[in-house]
KOLLO-247134 format. One record per residue (C-alpha): x, y, z; residue number from 1. Coordinates in nm, 2 decimals, always signed. Each point is the difference from the previous one (the first is absolute). Example, Ala and Ser with C-alpha at 12.3 -4.5 7.8 and 13.67 -1.06 7.14 Angstrom:
// residues 2
{atom {+1.23; -0.45; +0.78}; 1}
{atom {+0.14; +0.34; -0.07}; 2}
// end
This chain:
// residues 94
{atom {+2.51; -0.71; +0.52}; 1}
{atom {-0.33; +0.19; -0.01}; 2}
{atom {-0.27; -0.13; +0.24}; 3}
{atom {-0.31; -0.14; -0.18}; 4}
{atom {-0.23; +0.28; +0.11}; 5}
{atom {+0.23; +0.27; -0.13}; 6}
{atom {+0.04; -0.17; -0.34}; 7}
{atom {-0.38; -0.02; -0.03}; 8}
{atom {-0.03; +0.38; +0.07}; 9}
{atom {+0.27; +0.07; -0.25}; 10}
{atom {-0.19; -0.20; -0.26}; 11}
{atom {-0.30; +0.24; +0.00}; 12}
{atom {-0.02; +0.20; -0.32}; 13}
{atom {-0.18; +0.33; -0.03}; 14}
{atom {-0.34; -0.14; -0.09}; 15}
{atom {+0.02; -0.27; +0.28}; 16}
{atom {+0.10; +0.27; +0.25}; 17}
{atom {-0.30; +0.23; -0.10}; 18}
{atom {-0.25; -0.29; +0.01}; 19}
{atom {+0.13; -0.13; +0.33}; 20}
{atom {+0.01; +0.35; +0.15}; 21}
{atom {-0.37; +0.06; -0.11}; 22}
{atom {-0.10; -0.34; +0.16}; 23}
{atom {+0.18; +0.09; +0.33}; 24}
{atom {-0.15; +0.35; +0.01}; 25}
{atom {-0.36; -0.11; -0.10}; 26}
{atom {-0.03; -0.37; +0.09}; 27}
{atom {-0.30; -0.23; -0.09}; 28}
{atom {-0.11; +0.20; -0.30}; 29}
{atom {-0.13; -0.18; -0.31}; 30}
{atom {+0.30; -0.06; -0.23}; 31}
{atom {-0.15; +0.23; -0.27}; 32}
{atom {+0.05; +0.30; +0.24}; 33}
{atom {+0.37; -0.06; +0.01}; 34}
{atom {+0.03; +0.07; -0.38}; 35}
{atom {-0.09; +0.36; +0.08}; 36}
{atom {+0.18; +0.02; +0.34}; 37}
{atom {+0.33; -0.13; -0.14}; 38}
{atom {-0.04; +0.16; -0.34}; 39}
{atom {+0.06; -0.33; -0.18}; 40}
{atom {-0.18; -0.17; -0.28}; 41}
{atom {-0.25; -0.29; +0.06}; 42}
{atom {+0.25; -0.23; -0.19}; 43}
{atom {+0.28; +0.11; +0.23}; 44}
{atom {-0.22; -0.08; +0.30}; 45}
{atom {-0.09; -0.34; -0.12}; 46}
{atom {+0.37; -0.08; -0.06}; 47}
{atom {+0.13; +0.14; +0.33}; 48}
{atom {-0.27; -0.13; +0.23}; 49}
{atom {+0.11; -0.36; -0.01}; 50}
{atom {+0.36; +0.10; +0.03}; 51}
{atom {-0.06; +0.20; +0.32}; 52}
{atom {-0.21; -0.29; +0.14}; 53}
{atom {+0.28; -0.25; -0.08}; 54}
{atom {+0.26; +0.23; +0.17}; 55}
{atom {-0.22; +0.00; +0.31}; 56}
{atom {-0.07; +0.37; -0.01}; 57}
{atom {-0.38; -0.01; -0.05}; 58}
{atom {-0.29; -0.24; +0.04}; 59}
{atom {-0.31; -0.01; -0.22}; 60}
{atom {-0.35; -0.05; +0.12}; 61}
{atom {-0.28; -0.09; -0.24}; 62}
{atom {-0.34; +0.14; +0.12}; 63}
{atom {-0.33; -0.08; -0.17}; 64}
{atom {-0.15; +0.34; -0.08}; 65}
{atom {-0.35; -0.14; +0.03}; 66}
{atom {-0.09; +0.13; -0.34}; 67}
{atom {+0.05; -0.16; -0.34}; 68}
{atom {+0.35; +0.03; -0.14}; 69}
{atom {+0.34; -0.07; +0.14}; 70}
{atom {+0.11; -0.04; +0.35}; 71}
{atom {+0.19; +0.28; +0.15}; 72}
{atom {+0.37; -0.05; +0.07}; 73}
{atom {+0.10; +0.19; +0.31}; 74}
{atom {+0.38; +0.05; +0.06}; 75}
{atom {+0.14; -0.01; +0.35}; 76}
{atom {+0.36; +0.10; +0.08}; 77}
{atom {+0.20; -0.26; +0.20}; 78}
{atom {+0.28; +0.08; +0.26}; 79}
{atom {+0.27; -0.05; -0.26}; 80}
{atom {-0.17; +0.25; -0.24}; 81}
{atom {-0.04; +0.26; +0.27}; 82}
{atom {+0.37; -0.04; +0.10}; 83}
{atom {+0.11; +0.03; -0.36}; 84}
{atom {-0.18; +0.33; -0.05}; 85}
{atom {+0.14; +0.13; +0.34}; 86}
{atom {+0.35; -0.10; -0.11}; 87}
{atom {-0.04; +0.19; -0.33}; 88}
{atom {-0.14; +0.30; +0.17}; 89}
{atom {+0.29; +0.01; +0.26}; 90}
{atom {+0.25; -0.04; -0.28}; 91}
{atom {-0.16; +0.28; -0.20}; 92}
{atom {+0.05; -0.20; -0.32}; 93}
{atom {-0.34; +0.07; -0.16}; 94}
// end
């Protein structure tokens, strides 16, 4: 039987891995920055963000920019997300 943590790591697809890696390497950036950093589309980001939050890999912080317009969404990696990236890096899978 596979431990729960390993099964979560194995569940990361290529886009999830790239987004999570970008968040781990450059935490607390506005979510729009991760489109460029992870080389994914805005639609992919909007689909993956809630999935990574639900898996416990990242946390989202909404910050009022002080200007008119939308609040910024800053993404913070959590311990499980950092460990998932370290595990992938050690395995050399991606």
